[in-house]
MILO-900016 format. One record per residue (C-alpha): residue in three letters; x, z, y; residue number from 0. Coordinates in Angstrom, 1 decimal, always signed. Layout:
pt residuo: ALA&u: X&w: Z&v: Y&num: NUM
...
END
This chain:
pt residuo: UNK&u: +99.5&w: +117.4&v: +95.4&num: 0
pt residuo: UNK&u: +98.2&w: +114.0&v: +96.8&num: 1
pt residuo: UNK&u: +97.5&w: +111.0&v: +94.4&num: 2
pt residuo: UNK&u: +96.7&w: +107.6&v: +95.9&num: 3
pt residuo: UNK&u: +94.8&w: +105.1&v: +93.8&num: 4
pt residuo: UNK&u: +94.4&w: +101.4&v: +94.7&num: 5
pt residuo: UNK&u: +93.2&w: +98.3&v: +93.2&num: 6
pt residuo: UNK&u: +91.6&w: +94.9&v: +93.9&num: 7
pt residuo: UNK&u: +87.8&w: +95.1&v: +94.2&num: 8
pt residuo: UNK&u: +86.4&w: +94.6&v: +90.6&num: 9
pt residuo: UNK&u: +89.3&w: +96.2&v: +88.7&num: 10
pt residuo: UNK&u: +87.2&w: +99.1&v: +87.6&num: 11
pt residuo: UNK&u: +88.9&w: +101.6&v: +89.7&num: 12
pt residuo: UNK&u: +85.7&w: +103.4&v: +90.7&num: 13
pt residuo: UNK&u: +84.7&w: +103.9&v: +86.9&num: 14
pt residuo: UNK&u: +88.2&w: +105.4&v: +86.2&num: 15
pt residuo: UNK&u: +88.1&w: +107.8&v: +89.0&num: 16
pt residuo: UNK&u: +84.5&w: +108.8&v: +88.1&num: 17
pt residuo: UNK&u: +85.5&w: +109.7&v: +84.6&num: 18
pt residuo: UNK&u: +88.8&w: +111.5&v: +85.4&num: 19
pt residuo: UNK&u: +87.0&w: +113.7&v: +88.0&num: 20
pt residuo: UNK&u: +84.9&w: +115.2&v: +85.2&num: 21
pt residuo: UNK&u: +87.9&w: +116.0&v: +83.0&num: 22
pt residuo: UNK&u: +90.7&w: +117.2&v: +85.4&num: 23
pt residuo: UNK&u: +90.1&w: +120.6&v: +86.9&num: 24
pt residuo: UNK&u: +91.2&w: +121.5&v: +90.5&num: 25
pt residuo: UNK&u: +91.1&w: +117.8&v: +91.5&num: 26
pt residuo: UNK&u: +89.4&w: +117.1&v: +94.8&num: 27
pt residuo: UNK&u: +88.2&w: +113.6&v: +95.8&num: 28
pt residuo: UNK&u: +88.2&w: +112.1&v: +99.2&num: 29
pt residuo: UNK&u: +85.0&w: +110.1&v: +99.7&num: 30
pt residuo: UNK&u: +85.8&w: +107.5&v: +102.3&num: 31
pt residuo: UNK&u: +83.7&w: +106.5&v: +105.3&num: 32
pt residuo: UNK&u: +82.6&w: +102.9&v: +105.7&num: 33
pt residuo: UNK&u: +80.5&w: +100.8&v: +108.2&num: 34
pt residuo: UNK&u: +79.3&w: +98.5&v: +105.4&num: 35
pt residuo: UNK&u: +75.9&w: +99.0&v: +103.9&num: 36
pt residuo: UNK&u: +75.3&w: +100.5&v: +100.5&num: 37
pt residuo: UNK&u: +75.3&w: +98.2&v: +97.4&num: 38
pt residuo: UNK&u: +73.3&w: +98.5&v: +94.2&num: 39
pt residuo: UNK&u: +72.8&w: +102.0&v: +93.3&num: 40
pt residuo: UNK&u: +75.4&w: +103.6&v: +95.7&num: 41
pt residuo: UNK&u: +74.5&w: +106.7&v: +97.4&num: 42
pt residuo: UNK&u: +75.6&w: +108.2&v: +100.8&num: 43
pt residuo: UNK&u: +78.2&w: +110.9&v: +100.1&num: 44
pt residuo: UNK&u: +78.9&w: +109.7&v: +96.4&num: 45
pt residuo: UNK&u: +80.6&w: +106.3&v: +96.7&num: 46
pt residuo: UNK&u: +81.0&w: +106.3&v: +100.5&num: 47
pt residuo: UNK&u: +79.8&w: +108.1&v: +103.6&num: 48
pt residuo: UNK&u: +77.9&w: +105.1&v: +105.2&num: 49
pt residuo: UNK&u: +77.8&w: +105.4&v: +109.0&num: 50
pt residuo: UNK&u: +77.4&w: +103.1&v: +112.0&num: 51
pt residuo: UNK&u: +80.3&w: +101.3&v: +113.7&num: 52
pt residuo: UNK&u: +79.8&w: +103.5&v: +116.7&num: 53
pt residuo: UNK&u: +79.9&w: +106.7&v: +114.7&num: 54
pt residuo: UNK&u: +83.1&w: +105.3&v: +113.0&num: 55
pt residuo: UNK&u: +84.8&w: +104.4&v: +116.2&num: 56
pt residuo: UNK&u: +83.8&w: +107.9&v: +117.7&num: 57
pt residuo: UNK&u: +85.7&w: +109.5&v: +114.7&num: 58
pt residuo: UNK&u: +88.7&w: +107.2&v: +115.4&num: 59
pt residuo: UNK&u: +88.9&w: +108.3&v: +119.0&num: 60
pt residuo: UNK&u: +88.7&w: +112.0&v: +117.8&num: 61
pt residuo: UNK&u: +91.7&w: +111.5&v: +115.6&num: 62
pt residuo: UNK&u: +89.6&w: +112.3&v: +112.3&num: 63
pt residuo: UNK&u: +91.3&w: +109.8&v: +110.0&num: 64
pt residuo: UNK&u: +94.3&w: +110.0&v: +108.0&num: 65
pt residuo: UNK&u: +94.0&w: +106.0&v: +107.9&num: 66
pt residuo: UNK&u: +91.4&w: +103.5&v: +108.6&num: 67
pt residuo: UNK&u: +91.4&w: +99.7&v: +108.4&num: 68
pt residuo: UNK&u: +88.9&w: +96.9&v: +109.1&num: 69
pt residuo: UNK&u: +88.2&w: +95.1&v: +105.8&num: 70
pt residuo: UNK&u: +86.0&w: +91.9&v: +105.8&num: 71
pt residuo: UNK&u: +84.4&w: +93.0&v: +109.2&num: 72
pt residuo: UNK&u: +83.8&w: +96.5&v: +108.1&num: 73
pt residuo: UNK&u: +85.7&w: +99.7&v: +108.7&num: 74
pt residuo: UNK&u: +86.9&w: +101.9&v: +106.0&num: 75
pt residuo: UNK&u: +88.6&w: +105.2&v: +106.5&num: 76
pt residuo: UNK&u: +90.0&w: +108.4&v: +105.0&num: 77
pt residuo: UNK&u: +89.1&w: +111.6&v: +106.7&num: 78
pt residuo: UNK&u: +91.9&w: +114.1&v: +107.2&num: 79
pt residuo: UNK&u: +89.5&w: +117.1&v: +106.5&num: 80
pt residuo: UNK&u: +89.6&w: +116.4&v: +102.8&num: 81
pt residuo: UNK&u: +93.4&w: +117.0&v: +102.8&num: 82
pt residuo: UNK&u: +92.7&w: +120.3&v: +104.8&num: 83
pt residuo: UNK&u: +90.1&w: +121.5&v: +102.5&num: 84
pt residuo: UNK&u: +92.1&w: +120.8&v: +99.2&num: 85
pt residuo: UNK&u: +95.2&w: +122.5&v: +100.7&num: 86
pt residuo: UNK&u: +92.9&w: +125.6&v: +101.5&num: 87
pt residuo: UNK&u: +91.6&w: +125.8&v: +98.0&num: 88
pt residuo: UNK&u: +94.8&w: +125.1&v: +96.3&num: 89
pt residuo: UNK&u: +93.6&w: +121.9&v: +94.8&num: 90
pt residuo: UNK&u: +95.1&w: +118.6&v: +94.3&num: 91
pt residuo: UNK&u: +93.5&w: +115.6&v: +96.2&num: 92
pt residuo: UNK&u: +92.7&w: +112.0&v: +94.9&num: 93
pt residuo: UNK&u: +92.6&w: +109.3&v: +97.5&num: 94
pt residuo: UNK&u: +90.8&w: +106.1&v: +96.7&num: 95
pt residuo: UNK&u: +92.0&w: +103.6&v: +99.3&num: 96
pt residuo: UNK&u: +93.2&w: +100.0&v: +99.6&num: 97
pt residuo: UNK&u: +96.6&w: +98.7&v: +99.7&num: 98
pt residuo: UNK&u: +97.1&w: +98.8&v: +103.5&num: 99
pt residuo: UNK&u: +95.6&w: +102.2&v: +103.6&num: 100
pt residuo: UNK&u: +97.9&w: +103.4&v: +100.9&num: 101
pt residuo: UNK&u: +100.9&w: +102.2&v: +102.9&num: 102
pt residuo: UNK&u: +99.8&w: +104.2&v: +105.9&num: 103
pt residuo: UNK&u: +99.3&w: +107.3&v: +103.8&num: 104
pt residuo: UNK&u: +102.8&w: +107.0&v: +102.2&num: 105
pt residuo: UNK&u: +104.3&w: +107.0&v: +105.8&num: 106
pt residuo: UNK&u: +102.4&w: +110.3&v: +106.5&num: 107
pt residuo: UNK&u: +102.7&w: +111.9&v: +103.0&num: 108
pt residuo: UNK&u: +105.8&w: +110.2&v: +101.3&num: 109
pt residuo: UNK&u: +105.8&w: +112.5&v: +98.3&num: 110
pt residuo: UNK&u: +102.2&w: +111.4&v: +97.3&num: 111
pt residuo: UNK&u: +101.9&w: +109.8&v: +94.0&num: 112
pt residuo: UNK&u: +100.6&w: +106.2&v: +94.1&num: 113
pt residuo: UNK&u: +99.0&w: +104.4&v: +91.3&num: 114
pt residuo: UNK&u: +98.0&w: +100.8&v: +91.1&num: 115
pt residuo: UNK&u: +95.1&w: +99.5&v: +88.8&num: 116
pt residuo: UNK&u: +95.4&w: +95.9&v: +87.8&num: 117
pt residuo: UNK&u: +92.8&w: +93.7&v: +86.0&num: 118
pt residuo: UNK&u: +94.1&w: +92.1&v: +82.8&num: 119
pt residuo: UNK&u: +94.1&w: +88.7&v: +84.6&num: 120
pt residuo: UNK&u: +92.4&w: +86.6&v: +87.3&num: 121
pt residuo: UNK&u: +89.8&w: +85.3&v: +84.9&num: 122
pt residuo: UNK&u: +88.6&w: +88.6&v: +83.8&num: 123
pt residuo: UNK&u: +88.6&w: +89.9&v: +87.4&num: 124
pt residuo: UNK&u: +86.3&w: +86.9&v: +88.5&num: 125
pt residuo: UNK&u: +84.0&w: +87.7&v: +85.4&num: 126
pt residuo: UNK&u: +83.7&w: +91.4&v: +86.5&num: 127
pt residuo: UNK&u: +82.9&w: +90.4&v: +90.0&num: 128
pt residuo: UNK&u: +80.2&w: +88.1&v: +88.8&num: 129
pt residuo: UNK&u: +78.8&w: +90.5&v: +86.4&num: 130
pt residuo: UNK&u: +78.2&w: +93.4&v: +88.9&num: 131
pt residuo: UNK&u: +75.9&w: +90.8&v: +90.9&num: 132
pt residuo: UNK&u: +76.7&w: +92.5&v: +94.3&num: 133
pt residuo: UNK&u: +78.2&w: +89.6&v: +96.2&num: 134
pt residuo: UNK&u: +77.5&w: +86.0&v: +97.1&num: 135
pt residuo: UNK&u: +79.7&w: +83.3&v: +95.8&num: 136
pt residuo: UNK&u: +81.6&w: +83.0&v: +99.2&num: 137
pt residuo: UNK&u: +82.4&w: +86.8&v: +99.2&num: 138
pt residuo: UNK&u: +83.5&w: +86.6&v: +95.4&num: 139
pt residuo: UNK&u: +85.9&w: +83.9&v: +96.3&num: 140
pt residuo: UNK&u: +87.2&w: +85.8&v: +99.3&num: 141
pt residuo: UNK&u: +87.7&w: +88.8&v: +97.1&num: 142
pt residuo: UNK&u: +89.7&w: +86.9&v: +94.7&num: 143
pt residuo: UNK&u: +92.0&w: +85.5&v: +97.3&num: 144
pt residuo: UNK&u: +92.5&w: +89.1&v: +98.7&num: 145
pt residuo: UNK&u: +93.2&w: +90.3&v: +95.2&num: 146
pt residuo: UNK&u: +96.0&w: +87.8&v: +94.8&num: 147
pt residuo: UNK&u: +97.6&w: +89.2&v: +97.9&num: 148
pt residuo: UNK&u: +97.0&w: +92.8&v: +97.1&num: 149
pt residuo: UNK&u: +98.6&w: +92.6&v: +93.6&num: 150
pt residuo: UNK&u: +101.7&w: +91.3&v: +95.1&num: 151
pt residuo: UNK&u: +102.4&w: +94.8&v: +96.6&num: 152
pt residuo: UNK&u: +102.3&w: +96.5&v: +93.0&num: 153
pt residuo: UNK&u: +106.1&w: +97.2&v: +93.4&num: 154
pt residuo: UNK&u: +105.4&w: +99.7&v: +96.2&num: 155
pt residuo: UNK&u: +103.5&w: +102.0&v: +93.7&num: 156
pt residuo: UNK&u: +104.9&w: +104.7&v: +91.3&num: 157
pt residuo: UNK&u: +102.5&w: +103.8&v: +88.5&num: 158
pt residuo: UNK&u: +100.9&w: +100.6&v: +87.3&num: 159
pt residuo: UNK&u: +97.7&w: +100.8&v: +85.1&num: 160
pt residuo: UNK&u: +96.3&w: +97.7&v: +83.4&num: 161
pt residuo: UNK&u: +92.6&w: +98.2&v: +83.0&num: 162
pt residuo: UNK&u: +91.9&w: +96.2&v: +80.0&num: 163
pt residuo: UNK&u: +90.4&w: +98.7&v: +77.6&num: 164
pt residuo: UNK&u: +88.4&w: +101.4&v: +79.4&num: 165
pt residuo: UNK&u: +88.9&w: +104.4&v: +77.2&num: 166
pt residuo: UNK&u: +92.6&w: +103.8&v: +77.0&num: 167
pt residuo: UNK&u: +92.9&w: +103.3&v: +80.7&num: 168
pt residuo: UNK&u: +91.1&w: +106.6&v: +81.3&num: 169
pt residuo: UNK&u: +93.5&w: +108.4&v: +79.0&num: 170
pt residuo: UNK&u: +96.4&w: +106.7&v: +80.8&num: 171
pt residuo: UNK&u: +95.2&w: +107.8&v: +84.2&num: 172
pt residuo: UNK&u: +94.5&w: +111.4&v: +83.1&num: 173
pt residuo: UNK&u: +98.1&w: +111.5&v: +81.5&num: 174
pt residuo: UNK&u: +99.6&w: +110.5&v: +84.9&num: 175
pt residuo: UNK&u: +97.6&w: +113.1&v: +86.9&num: 176
pt residuo: UNK&u: +98.5&w: +115.9&v: +84.4&num: 177
pt residuo: UNK&u: +102.1&w: +114.7&v: +84.0&num: 178
pt residuo: UNK&u: +102.8&w: +114.9&v: +87.9&num: 179
pt residuo: UNK&u: +101.4&w: +118.5&v: +87.8&num: 180
pt residuo: UNK&u: +103.5&w: +119.4&v: +84.9&num: 181
pt residuo: UNK&u: +106.7&w: +118.2&v: +86.7&num: 182
pt residuo: UNK&u: +106.0&w: +120.6&v: +89.5&num: 183
pt residuo: UNK&u: +105.1&w: +123.5&v: +87.1&num: 184
pt residuo: UNK&u: +107.7&w: +126.1&v: +86.3&num: 185
pt residuo: UNK&u: +105.9&w: +126.7&v: +82.9&num: 186
pt residuo: UNK&u: +107.8&w: +125.7&v: +79.8&num: 187
pt residuo: UNK&u: +106.0&w: +122.3&v: +78.5&num: 188
pt residuo: UNK&u: +104.4&w: +122.5&v: +75.1&num: 189
pt residuo: UNK&u: +104.7&w: +119.6&v: +72.5&num: 190
pt residuo: UNK&u: +101.3&w: +118.4&v: +73.9&num: 191
pt residuo: UNK&u: +102.6&w: +118.4&v: +77.5&num: 192
pt residuo: UNK&u: +105.7&w: +116.5&v: +76.4&num: 193
pt residuo: UNK&u: +103.3&w: +113.8&v: +74.9&num: 194
pt residuo: UNK&u: +101.2&w: +113.6&v: +78.1&num: 195
pt residuo: UNK&u: +104.5&w: +113.2&v: +80.1&num: 196
pt residuo: UNK&u: +105.7&w: +110.4&v: +77.7&num: 197
pt residuo: UNK&u: +102.3&w: +108.6&v: +78.0&num: 198
pt residuo: UNK&u: +102.5&w: +108.9&v: +81.7&num: 199
pt residuo: UNK&u: +106.0&w: +107.5&v: +81.8&num: 200
pt residuo: UNK&u: +104.9&w: +104.4&v: +80.0&num: 201
pt residuo: UNK&u: +102.9&w: +103.4&v: +83.1&num: 202
pt residuo: UNK&u: +105.8&w: +103.9&v: +85.4&num: 203
pt residuo: UNK&u: +106.7&w: +100.9&v: +87.5&num: 204
pt residuo: UNK&u: +109.9&w: +100.3&v: +85.8&num: 205
pt residuo: UNK&u: +108.3&w: +100.3&v: +82.4&num: 206
pt residuo: UNK&u: +105.5&w: +97.7&v: +83.1&num: 207
pt residuo: UNK&u: +107.2&w: +94.9&v: +85.0&num: 208
pt residuo: UNK&u: +107.3&w: +92.7&v: +82.0&num: 209
pt residuo: UNK&u: +103.5&w: +93.2&v: +81.4&num: 210
pt residuo: UNK&u: +102.6&w: +92.7&v: +85.1&num: 211
pt residuo: UNK&u: +104.3&w: +89.2&v: +85.2&num: 212
pt residuo: UNK&u: +101.6&w: +87.2&v: +83.2&num: 213
pt residuo: UNK&u: +99.0&w: +89.0&v: +85.4&num: 214
pt residuo: UNK&u: +100.5&w: +87.8&v: +88.6&num: 215
pt residuo: UNK&u: +101.0&w: +84.3&v: +87.1&num: 216
pt residuo: UNK&u: +97.2&w: +84.1&v: +86.4&num: 217
pt residuo: UNK&u: +96.5&w: +84.7&v: +90.1&num: 218
pt residuo: UNK&u: +99.2&w: +82.2&v: +91.1&num: 219
pt residuo: UNK&u: +97.8&w: +79.4&v: +88.7&num: 220
pt residuo: UNK&u: +95.2&w: +76.9&v: +90.3&num: 221
pt residuo: UNK&u: +91.6&w: +77.9&v: +89.6&num: 222
pt residuo: UNK&u: +89.8&w: +75.9&v: +86.7&num: 223
pt residuo: UNK&u: +87.1&w: +73.3&v: +88.0&num: 224
pt residuo: UNK&u: +84.0&w: +75.1&v: +89.1&num: 225
pt residuo: UNK&u: +85.8&w: +78.3&v: +90.1&num: 226
pt residuo: UNK&u: +85.8&w: +79.9&v: +86.7&num: 227
END
């Protein structure tokens, strides 16, 4: 199985992915390649593979990417080798990619399960971007504009996860990943399995539209004086 997870920058997606990778067995993770420089405590091969633009373009020419895109002047791409390796080992694969990359993957792998992580609202997203102290003010504002465009695509995803309480969001993401496995299993589900599937179902696109509307509205509203 292939899972796609996307989110606006600053939504807490990386933290969620890091946590579920420790608890879900037989789940491989595709580390993306990028030409941007590492930020903060990022390490090569953990958050990303950091390579030069020339190296990235060489990989493009060799057809080594499932998808790639130019974002804010830097390339980001998902190497197809991770999918091959997961298939060989009989593992599932989690792809952490942006909205435009997700659209490309869905065209290639229409049965992939897609998950979109949302912040509680625009104000909280801006707060998180500032707290991590990784970007200049101009970049923060650009990320907020990009986020407003990205969240408009939420309707193309199978599941929507509003990341307002971390531990609850981790549990919800775990439930989604396990529930999709259970659906494809021939084993009779236990009472615990049924509860897991019910928890996942609460995050289904059709069941969260009402909750998403205020979040969309917060991004559509004019920013407060001072940009906060």
